[in-house]
C-alpha positions in Angstrom: -44.2 86.9 -38.7 -42.6 84.4 -40.9 -43.9 81.5 -38.9 -47.5 82.5 -39.3 -48.0 82.5 -43.1 -51.6 83.0 -44.0 -53.7 82.2 -47.0 -52.8 85.5 -48.5 -49.1 84.7 -48.7 -49.2 80.9 -49.4 -51.6 78.3 -50.7 -54.3 77.6 -48.0 -53.6 73.9 -47.8 -49.9 74.5 -47.4 -50.6 76.8 -44.5 -52.9 74.3 -42.9 -50.4 71.4 -43.4 -47.6 73.6 -41.9 -49.5 74.5 -38.8 -50.8 70.9 -38.3 -47.3 69.4 -38.7 -45.7 71.9 -36.4 -48.2 71.0 -33.7 -47.8 67.3 -34.4 -44.0 67.4 -34.1 -44.2 69.7 -31.1 -42.2 72.4 -32.9 -44.4 75.5 -32.7 -41.6 78.0 -33.3 -40.3 76.8 -36.7 -40.6 79.6 -39.2 -41.6 78.9 -42.8 -41.0 81.2 -45.7 -41.6 81.1 -49.4 -38.3 81.5 -51.1 -37.4 82.9 -54.4 -35.4 79.9 -55.5 -36.8 77.9 -58.3 -35.9 74.5 -56.9 -36.8 72.5 -53.8 -37.3 73.2 -50.2 -34.6 73.3 -47.6 -33.9 73.9 -44.0 -30.9 75.6 -42.2 -32.1 73.9 -39.0 -33.7 77.1 -37.8 -36.2 77.9 -40.6 -37.8 76.1 -43.5 -37.8 77.7 -47.0 -40.1 76.4 -49.7 -39.1 77.2 -53.2 -41.5 78.3 -55.9 -41.5 74.9 -57.7 -42.5 73.2 -54.4 -45.1 75.8 -53.6 -46.7 75.3 -57.0 -47.1 71.6 -56.1 -49.4 72.6 -53.2 -51.8 74.7 -55.2 -55.0 72.6 -55.5 -56.1 73.8 -58.9 -52.8 72.5 -60.3 -53.9 68.9 -59.3 -55.6 68.0 -62.6 -57.2 64.6 -62.5 -55.8 63.8 -59.1 -58.5 62.3 -56.9 -59.6 64.7 -54.2 -58.6 62.3 -51.4 -54.9 62.7 -52.5 -54.7 66.4 -53.2 -53.5 67.5 -49.8 -50.6 65.0 -49.8 -48.2 67.3 -51.7 -48.5 70.1 -49.1 -47.9 67.6 -46.3 -45.0 66.0 -48.0 -43.3 69.3 -49.0 -43.5 70.8 -45.5 -43.4 67.5 -43.5 -40.2 66.4 -45.1 -38.3 69.5 -44.0 -39.8 69.5 -40.5 -39.0 65.8 -40.1 -35.5 66.5 -41.2 -35.1 69.2 -38.5 -36.5 67.0 -35.8 -34.5 63.9 -36.8 -31.2 65.8 -37.0 -31.8 67.5 -33.7 -32.6 64.1 -32.1 -29.6 62.5 -33.6 -27.3 65.3 -32.5 -28.7 65.0 -28.9 -28.3 61.3 -28.9 -24.8 61.2 -30.4 -23.0 63.6 -28.0 -19.3 64.2 -28.3 -19.2 65.3 -31.9 -20.3 62.0 -33.5 -23.8 63.3 -34.2 -22.6 65.2 -37.3 -20.8 62.1 -38.6 -24.0 60.0 -38.2 -26.0 62.8 -39.9 -23.7 62.7 -42.9 -23.8 58.8 -43.0 -27.7 58.8 -42.9 -27.9 61.6 -45.5 -25.6 59.7 -47.8 -27.7 56.5 -47.7 -30.9 58.5 -48.2 -32.5 58.2 -44.7 -32.5 61.9 -44.1 
């Protein structure tokens, strides 16, 4: 299943970060897939797709001279950013009933808060 990537299909620390963040945010059904795009990660509010460039940032042997204590941060940032965006937007849409949720989402996106 897409939501259960294993170490054979993604870097192990990315899989661990994904599973921990899903549990932390209380969103156990968010699927994650490795995309074929070269740039970025994105969400369509149902799934998270991590592009090849972002996945490469999570491969530990690529962290030359980065202190070990910081090496997992890339995996948590890449996946956490997208999960956080999904959670924030869903909260915002639930708070701002009556169609204004999308307006607030656009405003917050424009000023860089989402």
